[in-house]
BAKEKE-519562 format. One record per atom (N, C-alpha, C): y, x, z; residue in one letter. Coordinates in steps of 0.1 Angstrom, whole numbers, padded with zeros to 4 digits, always signed. Example, Ala and Ser with C-alpha at 12.3 -4.5 7.8 and 13.67 -1.06 7.14 Angstrom:
BEGIN
-0057+0132+0078A-0045+0123+0078A-0033+0132+0078A-0022+0128+0071S-0011+0137+0071S+0000+0129+0079S
This chain:
BEGIN
+1422+0982+0628X+1421+0978+0642X+1408+0983+0648X+1410+0989+0660X+1398+0995+0667X+1390+0983+0673X+1377+0985+0673X+1369+0974+0679X+1367+0977+0694X+1367+0966+0701X+1364+0967+0716X+1350+0971+0718X+1348+0980+0727X+1334+0985+0730X+1331+0980+0744X+1320+0972+0745X+1316+0967+0758X+1308+0977+0765X+1307+0974+0779X+1298+0983+0787X+1284+0982+0783X+1280+0970+0778X+1266+0968+0774X+1263+0977+0762X+1272+0978+0752X+1270+0986+0741X+1268+1001+0745X+1277+1005+0754X+1276+1019+0759X+1263+1022+0766X+1258+1012+0774X+1246+1014+0782X+1233+1013+0774X+1234+1003+0765X+1221+1000+0758X+1221+1002+0743X+1233+1004+0737X+1234+1006+0723X+1235+0992+0716X+1236+0993+0703X+1237+0981+0695X+1225+0972+0696X+1227+0959+0698X+1215+0950+0699X+1208+0949+0685X+1195+0950+0685X+1187+0948+0673X+1184+0934+0672X+1187+0927+0660X+1183+0913+0658X+1168+0912+0659X+1163+0900+0665X+1149+0898+0666X+1141+0900+0653X+1147+0896+0642X+1140+0897+0629X+1137+0911+0626X+1145+0920+0631X+1143+0935+0628X+1135+0941+0639X+1136+0936+0651X+1129+0941+0663X+1114+0939+0661X+1110+0928+0655X+1095+0926+0654X+1089+0936+0644X+1097+0942+0635X+1092+0951+0626X+1088+0964+0632X+1093+0967+0644X+1089+0979+0651X+1079+0976+0663X+1075+0964+0664X+1064+0961+0673X+1052+0969+0670X+1043+0971+0680X+1030+0976+0677X+1021+0964+0672X+1010+0967+0667X+1001+0956+0662X+0997+0947+0674X+0995+0954+0686X+0991+0946+0698X+1003+0937+0703X+1015+0943+0702X+1027+0935+0706X+1029+0923+0697X+1026+0925+0685X+1028+0915+0675X+1018+0903+0678X+1006+0906+0681X+0996+0896+0684X+1000+0889+0697X+1004+0896+0707X+1008+0890+0720X+1020+0881+0718X+1030+0886+0709X+1041+0878+0706X+1037+0864+0700X+1028+0865+0690X+1023+0853+0684X+1016+0844+0694X+1009+0849+0703X+1002+0841+0713X+1012+0834+0722X+1023+0841+0725X+1034+0835+0733X+1040+0824+0726X+1043+0826+0713X+1049+0815+0705X+1040+0803+0704X+1027+0805+0703X+1018+0794+0703X+1017+0786+0716X+1020+0793+0727X+1020+0787+0740X+1032+0777+0741X+1042+0777+0732X+1053+0768+0733X+1049+0755+0725X+1038+0755+0718X+1034+0743+0710X+1025+0734+0718X+1030+0721+0720X+1023+0712+0728X+1011+0706+0722X+1009+0708+0709X+0997+0702+0702X+0984+0709+0706X+0986+0722+0711X+0974+0729+0714X+0971+0728+0729X+0958+0728+0732X+0953+0727+0746X+0951+0741+0752X+0948+0750+0743X+0946+0764+0748X+0947+0774+0736X+0952+0786+0739X+0952+0796+0729X+0944+0808+0734X+0939+0816+0724X+0931+0827+0728X+0933+0839+0718X+0935+0851+0723X+0936+0862+0714X+0923+0869+0713X+0917+0870+0701X+0904+0876+0699X+0904+0889+0692X+0916+0894+0689X+0918+0906+0681X+0910+0918+0687X+0904+0926+0678X+0897+0938+0682X+0883+0937+0676X+0874+0946+0680X+0861+0947+0675X+0853+0934+0679X+0847+0928+0669X+0839+0916+0671X+0847+0903+0670X+0859+0904+0665X+0867+0891+0664X+0863+0883+0652X+0855+0888+0643X+0849+0881+0632X+0860+0874+0624X+0871+0881+0622X+0881+0876+0613X+0891+0866+0620X+0891+0866+0633X+0901+0857+0641X+0909+0866+0650X+0922+0866+0648X+0931+0873+0657X+0935+0864+0669X+0942+0854+0666X+0947+0844+0676X+0942+0830+0672X+0936+0824+0682X+0930+0811+0679X+0937+0800+0688X+0940+0789+0682X+0946+0778+0690X+0938+0766+0689X+0934+0760+0700X+0925+0749+0701X+0933+0735+0702X+0928+0725+0694X+0934+0712+0695X+0927+0704+0705X+0914+0705+0707X+0907+0698+0717X+0902+0707+0728X+0891+0704+0734X+0885+0712+0745X+0877+0723+0739X+0881+0735+0742X+0873+0747+0737X+0859+0746+0741X+0850+0748+0731X+0836+0748+0733X+0829+0735+0729X+0837+0724+0727X+0831+0712+0722X+0828+0713+0707X+0817+0707+0703X+0812+0709+0690X+0822+0704+0680X+0830+0694+0683X+0839+0688+0673X+0854+0693+0676X+0855+0703+0684X+0869+0708+0687X+0875+0714+0675X+0887+0709+0671X+0894+0715+0660X+0902+0727+0665X+0904+0736+0656X+0911+0749+0659X+0918+0754+0647X+0929+0761+0650X+0937+0768+0639X+0936+0783+0641X+0936+0790+0631X+0935+0805+0631X+0948+0811+0627X+0953+0821+0635X+0965+0828+0631X+0962+0842+0629X+0962+0847+0617X+0958+0860+0614X+0971+0869+0614X+0971+0878+0623X+0983+0887+0625X+0982+0900+0618X+0991+0902+0609X+0991+0915+0601X+1004+0922+0603X+1004+0934+0608X+1016+0941+0610X+1017+0954+0601X+1024+0952+0590X+1025+0963+0581X+1040+0967+0578X+1042+0978+0572X+1056+0983+0569X+1061+0976+0556X+1053+0968+0550X+1058+0962+0538X+1053+0947+0538X+1056+0940+0528X+1052+0926+0527X+1037+0925+0525X+1031+0914+0528X+1017+0913+0528X+1012+0909+0513X+1003+0917+0508X+0998+0916+0495X+0983+0912+0495X+0978+0906+0484X+0964+0901+0484X+0954+0912+0487X+0957+0924+0482X+0948+0936+0484X+0946+0939+0499X+0955+0935+0507X+0954+0938+0522X+0947+0927+0529X+0944+0916+0523X+0939+0905+0530X+0926+0898+0524X+0922+0903+0512X+0910+0897+0506X+0898+0897+0516X+0896+0907+0523X+0885+0908+0532X+0886+0897+0544X+0899+0894+0547X+0901+0883+0558X+0896+0870+0553X+0899+0867+0540X+0893+0855+0534X+0878+0855+0535X+0873+0867+0531X+0858+0869+0531X+0852+0867+0544X+0858+0872+0555X+0852+0871+0568X+0851+0856+0573X+0862+0848+0570X+0861+0834+0574X+0850+0827+0566X+0849+0830+0554X+0838+0823+0546X+0824+0828+0550X+0823+0841+0553X+0810+0846+0557X+0805+0841+0570X+0814+0842+0580X+0810+0838+0594X+0809+0823+0596X+0817+0815+0589X+0815+0800+0590X+0802+0796+0582X+0799+0803+0571X+0787+0799+0564X+0775+0803+0573X+0776+0814+0580X+0765+0818+0589X+0763+0810+0601X+0774+0802+0604X+0774+0794+0616X+0778+0800+0629X+0785+0811+0628X+0791+0818+0640X+0802+0809+0646X+0809+0802+0638X+0819+0793+0643X+0822+0783+0632X+0829+0772+0635X+0832+0762+0625X+0844+0766+0617X+0846+0761+0606X+0858+0764+0598X+0870+0759+0605X+0881+0766+0605X+0893+0762+0611X+0900+0750+0604X+0908+0743+0611X+0916+0732+0605X+0926+0738+0596X+0933+0749+0600X+0943+0756+0592X+0941+0771+0595X+0944+0779+0585X+0944+0794+0587X+0957+0800+0582X+0964+0806+0591X+0978+0811+0587X+0978+0826+0587X+0984+0832+0577X+0988+0846+0577X+1002+0848+0583X+1003+0857+0592X+1016+0859+0598X+1019+0874+0598X+1030+0878+0592X+1034+0892+0592X+1049+0893+0594X+1053+0904+0600X+1068+0905+0603X+1076+0905+0590X+1071+0911+0580X+1079+0912+0567X+1075+0901+0557X+1066+0892+0562X+1062+0880+0554X+1052+0883+0543X+1049+0873+0535X+1040+0875+0524X+1047+0878+0511X+1042+0886+0503X+1048+0890+0491X+1047+0878+0481X+1053+0879+0469X+1054+0869+0459X+1040+0865+0454X+1031+0875+0452X+1018+0872+0446X+1009+0865+0456X+1009+0869+0469X+1001+0862+0479X+1007+0848+0482X+1020+0847+0482X+1026+0834+0485X+1022+0824+0474X+1022+0829+0461X+1018+0820+0450X+1003+0816+0451X+0995+0825+0455X+0981+0821+0457X+0979+0811+0468X+0986+0813+0479X+0985+0804+0491X+0990+0790+0487X+0998+0789+0477X+1003+0776+0473X+0995+0769+0462X+0985+0777+0458X+0976+0772+0447X+0961+0775+0451X+0955+0765+0458X+0942+0767+0463X+0931+0770+0452X+0933+0764+0441X+0923+0766+0430X+0924+0781+0425X+0936+0785+0423X+0938+0799+0418X+0934+0809+0429X+0936+0806+0441X+0933+0815+0452X+0917+0817+0452X+0910+0806+0451X+0895+0807+0451X+0891+0815+0439X+0896+0813+0427X+0892+0821+0415X+0895+0836+0417X+0907+0839+0422X+0910+0853+0424X+0902+0860+0435X+0898+0852+0445X+0890+0858+0456X+0876+0861+0450X+0870+0852+0442X+0857+0854+0436X+0858+0866+0427X+0869+0867+0419X+0870+0878+0409X+0871+0892+0417X+0877+0892+0429X+0879+0904+0436X+0868+0907+0447X+0858+0898+0447X+0849+0899+0458X+0841+0912+0459X+0835+0917+0448X+0827+0929+0448X+0836+0941+0452X+0848+0941+0447X+0857+0953+0450X+0862+0953+0464X+0866+0942+0469X+0873+0941+0482X+0865+0935+0494X+0855+0928+0491X+0848+0920+0502X+0834+0924+0505X+0826+0927+0494X+0812+0928+0496X+0808+0938+0506X+0815+0950+0507X+0811+0960+0516X+0821+0962+0528X+0830+0952+0529X+0841+0953+0539X+0841+0942+0550X+0831+0933+0549X+0831+0922+0559X+0823+0927+0571X+0812+0933+0570X+0804+0938+0581X+0797+0951+0576X+0795+0960+0586X+0789+0973+0582X+0773+0972+0583X+0768+0959+0586X+0754+0958+0587X+0747+0954+0574X+0755+0949+0565X+0749+0944+0552X+0759+0943+0541X+0755+0943+0529X+0763+0939+0518X+0764+0924+0518X+0775+0918+0516X+0777+0904+0515X+0779+0900+0500X+0768+0897+0494X+0768+0893+0480X+0772+0879+0477X+0780+0877+0467X+0784+0863+0464X+0774+0857+0454X+0764+0851+0460X+0753+0845+0452X+0746+0834+0460X+0738+0827+0453X+0730+0817+0459X+0737+0806+0467X+0732+0803+0479X+0738+0793+0488X+0752+0797+0492X+0754+0810+0494X+0767+0814+0498X+0777+0812+0488X+0774+0815+0475X+0783+0812+0464X+0787+0797+0463X+0776+0789+0465X+0779+0774+0465X+0788+0771+0476X+0786+0777+0488X+0795+0774+0500X+0809+0778+0497X+0811+0789+0490X+0825+0794+0487X+0831+0784+0477X+0824+0780+0467X+0829+0771+0457X+0833+0757+0463X+0825+0753+0473X+0828+0740+0480X+0838+0741+0491X+0842+0753+0495X+0851+0755+0507X+0865+0750+0504X+0871+0744+0514X+0885+0739+0512X+0895+0750+0514X+0899+0756+0503X+0909+0767+0503X+0923+0762+0506X+0925+0749+0508X+0938+0744+0511X+0942+0747+0526X+0932+0752+0534X+0935+0755+0548X+0943+0768+0549X+0943+0776+0539X+0950+0789+0540X+0965+0787+0537X+0973+0793+0545X+0988+0791+0544X+0995+0803+0551X+1008+0803+0551X+1016+0813+0558X+1027+0806+0566X+1033+0813+0576X+1044+0807+0583X+1055+0818+0583X+1068+0814+0580X+1079+0823+0580X+1082+0829+0593X+1085+0841+0594X+1087+0848+0607X+1100+0843+0613X+1110+0839+0605X+1122+0834+0611X+1120+0821+0619X+1111+0813+0614X+1107+0800+0621X+1100+0804+0634X+1091+0813+0634X+1084+0817+0646X+1094+0822+0657X+1104+0831+0653X+1113+0836+0662X+1122+0825+0668X+1126+0816+0660X+1134+0804+0665X+1126+0796+0675X+1114+0793+0672X+1106+0785+0681X+1102+0793+0694X+1101+0806+0692X+1098+0815+0704X+1109+0815+0715X+1121+0810+0711X+1132+0810+0720X+1128+0801+0732X+1118+0792+0730X+1114+0783+0741X+1105+0790+0751X+1101+0802+0748X+1092+0809+0757X+1100+0817+0767X+1095+0818+0779X+1102+0825+0790X+1103+0840+0788X+1095+0846+0778X+1096+0860+0776X+1106+0864+0764X+1112+0853+0758X+1121+0856+0747X+1132+0866+0750X+1139+0863+0761X+1151+0872+0764X+1146+0885+0768X+1134+0886+0775X+1129+0899+0779X+1126+0908+0766X+1121+0901+0756X+1118+0908+0744X+1130+0912+0735X+1139+0903+0734X+1150+0905+0725X+1164+0906+0731X+1166+0903+0744X+1179+0903+0749X+1187+0891+0744X+1200+0893+0745X+1209+0883+0740X+1216+0875+0751X+1212+0877+0763X+1219+0870+0774X+1213+0856+0777X+1215+0852+0790X+1211+0839+0794X+1220+0828+0788X+1215+0816+0786X+1224+0805+0781X+1234+0802+0792X+1246+0797+0787X+1256+0794+0796X+1252+0782+0806X+1255+0784+0818X+1250+0775+0829X+1259+0763+0829X+1253+0751+0830X+1261+0739+0831X+1268+0738+0845X+1280+0733+0845X+1287+0731+0858X+1281+0719+0866X+1278+0722+0879X+1273+0711+0887X+1284+0702+0891X+1284+0690+0886X+1295+0681+0888X+1293+0673+0901X+1281+0669+0904X+1278+0660+0915X+1264+0663+0921X+1262+0659+0933X+1249+0661+0940X+1245+0647+0945X+1232+0645+0948X+1228+0632+0953X+1236+0627+0965X+1240+0615+0965X+1248+0609+0975X+1241+0610+0989X+1229+0606+0989X+1221+0606+1002X+1212+0618+1002X+1208+0622+1014X+1198+0633+1016X+1185+0628+1010X+1179+0637+1001X+1167+0634+0995X+1155+0638+1004X+1143+0633+1002X+1132+0636+1010X+1129+0651+1010X+1131+0658+0999X+1128+0672+0998X+1138+0681+1005X+1149+0675+1011X+1159+0682+1018X+1157+0681+1033X+1148+0673+1038X+1147+0670+1052X+1146+0682+1061X+1138+0692+1057X+1136+0703+1066X+1148+0711+1069X+1156+0715+1059X+1168+0723+1062X+1179+0714+1068X+1179+0702+1065X+1189+0693+1071X+1186+0691+1086X+1173+0689+1090X+1169+0688+1104X+1173+0701+1111X+1171+0713+1105X+1174+0725+1111X+1189+0727+1113X+1197+0722+1104X+1211+0723+1106X+1216+0714+1117X+1210+0702+1118X+1214+0693+1129X+1211+0699+1143X+1199+0706+1144X+1196+0713+1156X+1205+0724+1159X+1209+0732+1148X+1218+0743+1150X+1232+0738+1154X+1237+0727+1148X+1250+0722+1153X+1249+0717+1167X+1238+0712+1172X+1237+0707+1185X+1238+0718+1196X+1235+0731+1191X+1236+0742+1201X+1250+0747+1203X+1259+0742+1195X+1273+0746+1196X+1282+0735+1200X+1277+0724+1205X+1285+0712+1208X+1279+0704+1220X+1287+0698+1228X+1282+0689+1238X+1274+0677+1232X+1277+0674+1220X+1271+0663+1213X+1257+0667+1207X+1247+0659+1209X+1235+0662+1202X+1234+0654+1189X+1233+0662+1178X+1233+0656+1165X+1219+0652+1161X+1215+0640+1164X+1201+0636+1160X+1200+0631+1146X+1211+0625+1141X+1211+0620+1128X+1224+0624+1120X+1223+0623+1107X+1235+0627+1099X+1247+0619+1103X+1245+0606+1107X+1256+0598+1110X+1264+0603+1122X+1257+0611+1130X+1264+0616+1142X+1275+0626+1139X+1274+0632+1127X+1283+0642+1123X+1298+0637+1121X+1299+0624+1120X+1312+0618+1119X+1321+0620+1131X+1315+0624+1142X+1322+0627+1155X+1327+0641+1155X+1324+0650+1145X+1329+0664+1145X+1332+0668+1131X+1345+0670+1128X+1350+0674+1115X+1344+0688+1111X+1343+0697+1121X+1339+0710+1118X+1324+0710+1113X+1316+0703+1120X+1302+0703+1116X+1299+0694+1104X+1307+0683+1103X+1305+0675+1091X+1309+0682+1078X+1320+0689+1079X+1325+0697+1067X+1315+0708+1063X+1310+0715+1073X+1300+0725+1070X+1288+0719+1064X+1283+0708+1069X+1271+0701+1064X+1274+0697+1049X+1285+0692+1046X+1288+0689+1032X+1288+0701+1023X+1293+0712+1028X+1293+0724+1020X+1279+0729+1019X+1271+0728+1029X+1257+0733+1029X+1249+0725+1019X+1251+0712+1018X+1243+0704+1008X+1248+0708+0994X+1261+0710+0992X+1265+0714+0978X+1259+0727+0975X+1259+0737+0984X+1253+0750+0981X+1238+0749+0978X+1231+0741+0986X+1217+0739+0984X+1214+0734+0970X+1222+0724+0966X+1219+0719+0952X+1224+0728+0941X+1234+0737+0944X+1237+0747+0934X+1225+0756+0932X+1219+0760+0944X+1207+0769+0943X+1196+0762+0936X+1194+0750+0938X+1183+0742+0931X+1186+0742+0916X+1199+0740+0912X+1202+0740+0898X+1199+0753+0892X+1203+0764+0899X+1200+0778+0894X+1185+0779+0892X+1177+0775+0901X+1162+0776+0900X+1158+0768+0887X+1162+0756+0885X+1157+0748+0875X+1163+0751+0861X+1176+0754+0861X+1183+0756+0848X+1177+0768+0840X+1173+0778+0846X+1168+0790+0839X+1153+0792+0840X+1146+0782+0845X+1132+0782+0846X+1125+0786+0833X+1129+0780+0822X+1122+0782+0810X+1128+0794+0802X+1138+0800+0807X+1145+0811+0800X+1140+0825+0805X+1133+0825+0816X+1130+0838+0822X+1115+0838+0826X+1109+0850+0828X+1095+0850+0832X+1093+0843+0845X+1081+0838+0847X+1077+0832+0859X+1079+0841+0871X+1085+0836+0882X+1088+0844+0894X+1101+0851+0895X+1110+0849+0884X+1123+0856+0884X+1132+0850+0895X+1132+0837+0896X+1140+0831+0907X+1134+0834+0921X+1121+0834+0922X+1115+0838+0935X+1119+0852+0939X+1119+0861+0929X+1123+0875+0932X+1138+0875+0937X+1146+0867+0931X+1160+0866+0935X+1161+0861+0949X+1153+0851+0952X+1152+0846+0966X+1148+0857+0976X+1138+0865+0972X+1133+0875+0980X+1143+0886+0983X+1151+0889+0972X+1162+0899+0974X+1172+0894+0985X+1175+0881+0984X+1185+0876+0994X+1178+0875+1008X+1165+0871+1009X+1158+0871+1021X+1158+0885+1028X+1155+0896+1020X+1155+0909+1025X+1168+0914+1029X+1179+0909+1023X+1192+0913+1026X+1198+0906+1039X+1192+0894+1042X+1198+0887+1054X+1189+0887+1066X+1177+0891+1065X+1167+0889+1076X+1172+0896+1089X+1178+0908+1087X+1182+0915+1099X+1194+0907+1106X+1202+0901+1098X+1213+0893+1103X+1207+0880+1110X+1197+0874+1104X+1190+0863+1110X+1185+0866+1124X+1179+0878+1126X+1173+0882+1138X+1182+0887+1149X+1195+0888+1146X+1205+0892+1156X+1206+0881+1167X+1212+0884+1178X+1214+0874+1189X+1228+0868+1187X+1229+0855+1189X+1241+0848+1188X+1244+0838+1199X+1256+0835+1202X+1259+0826+1213X+1254+0812+1210X+1252+0808+1197X+1246+0796+1194X+1241+0797+1179X+1232+0787+1176X+1226+0788+1163X+1235+0785+1151X+1246+0777+1154X+1256+0774+1143X+1263+0787+1139X+1266+0795+1149X+1272+0808+1146X+1263+0817+1138X+1250+0816+1141X+1240+0823+1132X+1240+0818+1118X+1240+0805+1116X+1240+0800+1103X+1252+0805+1095X+1264+0805+1100X+1276+0810+1093X+1276+0825+1090X+1271+0833+1100X+1270+0847+1098X+1260+0850+1087X+1249+0843+1087X+1239+0846+1076X+1244+0842+1063X+1251+0830+1062X+1257+0826+1049X+1266+0837+1044X+1275+0842+1053X+1285+0852+1049X+1278+0865+1044X+1267+0868+1051X+1259+0880+1047X+1254+0878+1033X+1248+0867+1030X+1242+0864+1017X+1252+0865+1006X+1264+0860+1009X+1275+0860+0999X+1279+0874+0996X+1279+0883+1005X+1284+0897+1004X+1273+0906+0998X+1261+0901+0996X+1250+0910+0991X+1253+0914+0976X+1250+0927+0973X+1251+0932+0959X+1237+0932+0954X+1234+0924+0944X+1221+0924+0938X+1222+0927+0923X+1217+0938+0918X+1219+0941+0904X+1205+0942+0897X+1194+0940+0904X+1181+0943+0898X+1175+0930+0892X+1182+0919+0893X+1176+0906+0889X+1186+0900+0879X+1181+0895+0867X+1190+0889+0857X+1198+0877+0862X+1193+0870+0872X+1201+0859+0878X+1214+0863+0885X+1214+0876+0888X+1227+0881+0895X+1239+0879+0886X+1237+0880+0873X+1248+0879+0864X+1253+0864+0862X+1245+0855+0866X+1249+0841+0863X+1250+0833+0876X+1247+0839+0888X+1248+0832+0900X+1262+0832+0905X+1266+0822+0913X+1279+0820+0919X+1277+0821+0934X+1289+0821+0941X+1289+0822+0956X+1280+0811+0962X+1282+0799+0957X+1275+0788+0963X+1260+0789+0963X+1255+0796+0952X+1241+0798+0951X+1235+0807+0963X+1243+0817+0967X+1238+0826+0977X+1236+0818+0991X+1246+0810+0994X+1245+0802+1007X+1234+0792+1005X+1233+0786+0993X+1223+0776+0991X+1209+0781+0992X+1207+0794+0988X+1194+0800+0989X+1190+0802+1003X+1199+0804+1012X+1196+0805+1026X+1190+0792+1031X+1196+0781+1027X+1190+0768+1031X+1177+0765+1024X+1176+0770+1011X+1163+0768+1005X+1152+0775+1013X+1155+0787+1018X+1145+0795+1025X+1141+0788+1038X+1151+0781+1044X+1148+0773+1056X+1140+0761+1052X+1143+0755+1041X+1136+0743+1036X+1121+0747+1033X+1119+0759+1029X+1105+0763+1025X+1098+0769+1037X+1104+0769+1049X+1098+0774+1061X+1098+0789+1063X+1106+0796+1055X+1106+0811+1056X+1116+0815+1066X+1126+0807+1069X+1136+0810+1079X+1138+0798+1089X+1143+0801+1100X+1146+0790+1110X+1159+0794+1117X+1168+0784+1119X+1180+0787+1127X+1178+0786+1142X+1167+0779+1146X+1166+0775+1160X+1152+0779+1167X+1143+0785+1159X+1130+0787+1165X+1130+0797+1177X+1141+0805+1178X+1142+0814+1189X+1151+0809+1200X+1156+0797+1198X+1166+0792+1208X+1158+0787+1221X
């Protein structure tokens, strides 16, 4: 049986699973990705990427308290991006840097220190990380070969005297690893996840009901609609209750509120799935598409409202990911959002 080929496959090729995609990240992309993942964790007050010259053995740092406080706890995430699993020979000097710089007083010892690599830690390193006593013994045995001349280019760091005592007394239980599959799963909470890996937006929930009464945050666009209705009728619509005297205006008002709340749902439902500003960009696309229609002359403002709504519905928007999940009601609703935010008016030129 032949497989169905989608347009997405033709345009973009076969989707690469995230666990494979991270393997072709650059080292900088990997560190940025880890920083994004840490931003999803509520236990931290701040994260900071220190990778580069002068990082003193700290790639990404996550603070538990207020950064800069003497007693502020922090965790270190050491990002290693290699073509193979992480082995002890590739990280001995990282252990050495933490020991050297904390002993020297450049910074306090971290609460936890995690190694993170796309292909994970190999069997030998994993065994050492699960056995703090053996890890310390192996580090001391490998010090001269892997650490003494590789921590700083300013001096040899010999394992002797006060420093040797410090190493022996150090809590090696802080060293650990985190599986990349867990990181990828938790990164789904970050707004950049779909941008990095694709996979499509989550299915949107159906809007079953809207608030019965007009909410305080709706007042501006509602007042504008009442003014617009009044320009097309002998009746002055000062309050919503006045709409009961006109089926045409009442039914339009009911549709307008439904559309407005659809647009609000679109804004809120995908807020955490897309980069900041995506919805605002979608609003701007609609604004740019309708503004000429808004500025046309009409026999009354109610006629303007309907013409602008129709124009918004007919717009073709392909540059924004929300265009794939938006419905007709969203387009009309965004018109009323723009009025509610003071960017449009139905009556200011009447």
